[in-house]
N, C-alpha and C positions, 0 to 999 in steps of 0.2 A: 810235517812228519812227527809222529808221536814220540814223547819222552819215553826212555826205557823205564821199567818198573819191575818191582819184585812181583812174585806171584801172589795174588789176592790183594794187591794194593791198587789204589785209584791212580790214574794218570795225573802227572803233576805238570805245573807250568814251569817257566823259567825261574831260576833261583832268585829270590828276593833279597837274600843276604847270604854270604859265605864266610865262615870263620876258617882261618888257617891256623894251625898249631904245629909246631916242630919239636922233635926230641931226638937227641943223637946220644943219649946217655942210659937209656932204659930207665930203671927205677933207682938210679944212683946219681943224680944230677939235677938238670933243670928241664922244664917244659916251657916253651915259649909260644905265645899267641901273637901273630902279627897284630900290631897296633899297641902293643906295649905290656901286656900281662906276662909276668915272668913267675913261675912257681918253683920252688925247690921240692923235688920228689925223693921219695925213699921207699922201699919196700915195706908192705905193711907188717906191723908185728904180727907174728902167727902164734905167740904163746900169751896167755893171760897176763903173765907178769912182766911182758915185754913192753917197751914203749918206742914208738918212732922217734927219730931225731927231732929235736925242737924246731919249729918253723917249717917243717916238711908236710907234704901231703902225698897222697898216693892215688892210683887210678880208681880204687874203690871209692875213696872220698869225693874225687872229681866227678865220677859218674853219679854218685847219690846226690851231689849238689845240682848237677844238671837236670836230673830227673825230678827232684823235688821243686825246683824253680819252675820248670815248664809245666809240671802236673798242677802246681797251685795256680799258675796263669790260666790254664785251661779250665780249672775248677771255678775260678772267679767268673769266667765268662759264661760257663753253663749256669752257675748259681744265679746270676744276675746281680744288680746293685743292692747294697744293703745287707748282703750276708758275708760275715767274715769266715774266711777259709784258712786252715793251716793244712800243711802237708808234712809228713814225716816218711822218710825213705831209708830203707836199709839194703846195702849191697854187701853180699857176703861172698868171699872167696873159698873155693872148694878144690882139693886134689880131686882130679878126674880119676875115676876107678880103673881105667886102663893104664894109668900111670904116666900118661903122655901130657902133662901139663896141668893146667888149672881151668876152672869154670867158674862164672859168676852166677849167683841167683840173686834175685830182687824181690823186694816186697814194699808196698806202698800203703800208707794210710792217709785218708783225707778226713778232716773234720769240718763240718759245715755248722756254725754257730746258730743254735735255735731252730735247727731243721729235724723233723722226725725221721726215725730210722729208714723207713722204706723209701722216703723221698731222697734222703742222704746217699743211700746205696744207689738209686738210679742216677744222681748227680755224679757220683764217683765213676760209675760205668761211663757216663757220657764224657767226663773229663778224660778218662783214660782213652777213650776212642778218639778225642779230639788232640790230644797231646802227641806232637811228633816224636818226642824222645820215647814215649810208650810204644808208638808204632814201630820205631827203629828196634828197640828191644825186643818186640814180639816178632821181629823178622818180616815186617810187611813193607819196609823202605828199601829202596835200593841201596846197597853198600858195595863198594868196589875196592880191591886191594890189587896194585900193580907194582912191578918193579920198574926202576927208572935208571938210566946209564949215569945221569949226573943229578945230584941232589939240587932242588930248587930252594 
């Protein structure tokens, strides 16, 4: 039986690893990953002069960290040994024009030490195509949301 997939995505095999995270407080409490990681979360500051509470993070930072880590790992694979790579990711929060909530936008930059511009651009494209977070953000991975009668 074929695995379900998003339009335009490749078929996938069984999961190699599954991370589980829980949150019951929105952006005013904690998010917890099974296995031990607990992070304090707060809404992002939306004014230039505002600051988030000390020791907290937000969905934008967590998404940026995830994408930067994954994209850097993919870039190191496509660049090959001996090429140092760094990734910088920006995730921005925007009010939706329709007034019904918010939307994220993302931008990533990859630096390949000592690599000329044309080859670096090709490596960045290959890393973006290889990175599972890039593919999920691009809408080519299967994502599901369902209601349950009892939380797990």
